[in-house]
N, C-alpha and C positions, 0 to 999 in steps of 0.2 A: 869449874871454874875457868870457864870458857867466858869470860865476860871482856869483851871488847870496848876499846876506847869510845869507839861509835856509840855504843850501848849506854855507859857507865857516863860519859861526857857530853859527847854532842847532842844526843837527844833530850837531856834535861838542860842544856842550852837552847834548845828549839823549843822547848817548853816555856823556860823563863821569857823568851821574846814573845811567844804566842800569848802570853800572860799579858805583857804590856800593851799589846795590841786588843786584845780583848777588855781590858780595862779602859781603855780608851773608847771603844765600841760601845760599852755599857755607861760610863759617862755621856759619853755624847747622847745616846737613845735616852738617858735618866733627865738630860737638860731639854732635851726637846718634848719628851712626856709631861715635864712638870711646866711647860712654856717659861722654861728659863735660857733659851738659846741666846739672848742678849749677853749673859754671863760667859759664854766661851770668848768673845770678843775681849774679854779684861784677863783671861785666864793666862795669856802670852807673856804680860808682864811678869806676875810672879814666876812664873815657869821658866822665864829668861834670868831672871834673877838667881834663882835655884841652880841653873845651869852656870852661871857666871860665879856663884860660890863656890860651885865643886871645882872651879881651877885651882883653889889654893893647893890640893893635892901636886899638881903639876909644877905650879911655883915653888913647890917644897922640894920637890923632886931634883928639880934645877938648881936647889939652894939660892933661888931669890928672894925667898923667906926662911925665917931660920923658926920660928915659932910653932908649936904642934909635931906631934911624932908622926912620921911615914905612914903606919899601919892606921892609925885612927882618922889621919886625912885620907888616906884609900877608902876608908870604910864610907866617910862622910861624903866622898867624891862619887861613890857607886849608889847610896841612898840620894843625892842631892840630885845626880845627873839622871836617875831614875825618877824620881817625881817631877823633876823639873821637864824631863821629857813628856809624861804622861800629861802635863797640863799644858804644853805646846802642842802635841799632838791633839789634844781635845778642842785648843783654841784654833787648829791649822782644820780640822773637820768640819768644824762649825763653820768658819768664815775664811772660804780660801776661793779668791775670786780672782787672781792675776797670776801670771806665770814667775815672779820673784818669790812669793811664799810659797809655791808648788817649789822649786828648787832648794828653799832654804828648809822644806821639811825633808824630800828626797835627801838632801845631806846630812841632816841630822839623823833620819832614820839608820842609812850608810853608816855614819859615827856611831851610833848607837852598837849597832851589830859588830862594829870593829873592836870597840872597848870592851864588849862582852866577850870576844874571842880572846883577846889579851888577857883578860881576868880569870873568868870564869874556866874556860878550855884549855888555854895552854898550860897556868901552872899545875892545875888538878890532873892534866893528861900527864904530863911529866910524871908527877908522883904516883899514877896509875900504873903506867910502864916499868915504875923502877920497884914498884911492889910485885907486878906480874915477873920481871926479870929476877927478882930475888925468889919468887915461889917454885919458880920453873928451875933453878938452881940447887934451892932447897930438895926437889923432888928428886936430884939427881941427873937432869937433862945437862948433854953435853953442851958447851958454848955454841956449836954449830945448829945443836936444836934449840937454843932458845933464841936466837938470833932468828932463825926461821920461823919460830911460833910468833915473834914479835914483830915480824917483818911490816903488816900493815898497820900496826901501832904505831910503829915508828916513820912510817910514811906519813902518816895522819898527823903526828908531831910534829914533825918537820914542814909540812904546810901550814900548819897553824902559827909557826915561827916568823913567817914572813909578815903576821898582824902587822906590827910597828911600820912597817913600809908604807901602809895604807892609813893606819890610824892618824898620824901626824897631818899629812895634805887635806886630809878627808875632813880632820877638825878645822883647820886653816879654811878651807872651802865653806865650811858650816858657818864660821864666823864671821865671814865676809858677807855672805848671803844675807845673813840674819841682821848684820847690822845694815845692811842694805833695805833690807825689808824695813827695819826701825825706823830709820832714816827716811825713808819714801813715805811710811806712814805718819810718821811727823810733820812731814811736809806738806802732805797731800789731804789728809784726814781733815774734814770740817769741824774745826775745835769752836763749838759752839756752848 
């Protein structure tokens, strides 16, 4: 029964993030192997559009739009943000020659981690702690024994609750940097 929050929730989260980065590296390597590197320049556009579409969930959550169910929009938010991030990361991995795209990419990576913490870790970790608490109570543990057994899990969950204070400003920074990158590209790119 010794299944800690770290082993049950944090490691799968790290695995999921690693999968995104591995998919990026594999896609980049495939484009290079097939001599299709030029496609990477264009992947930023559909990637950005997918990320923008993923904001429908945030708009619904803040009651700025009324269509769609929050649960379905959250699911689409996760899928669109993941796919869009993959495309933008492949774009960035192939065509990153200035400091502004690097900053936008870094802000996007931090934003991805922050979003994953909120969804995949916090909600599931709370449930995990409650299941462990109930199992310990059912096994006859005293309230003090339950709290002692769950101490480090509770510390981990409390630390993860701080994600909201990071996610919104990082999302804002990412949006500003991404818009600056797009604007500078539109202004400076040789459109022939």
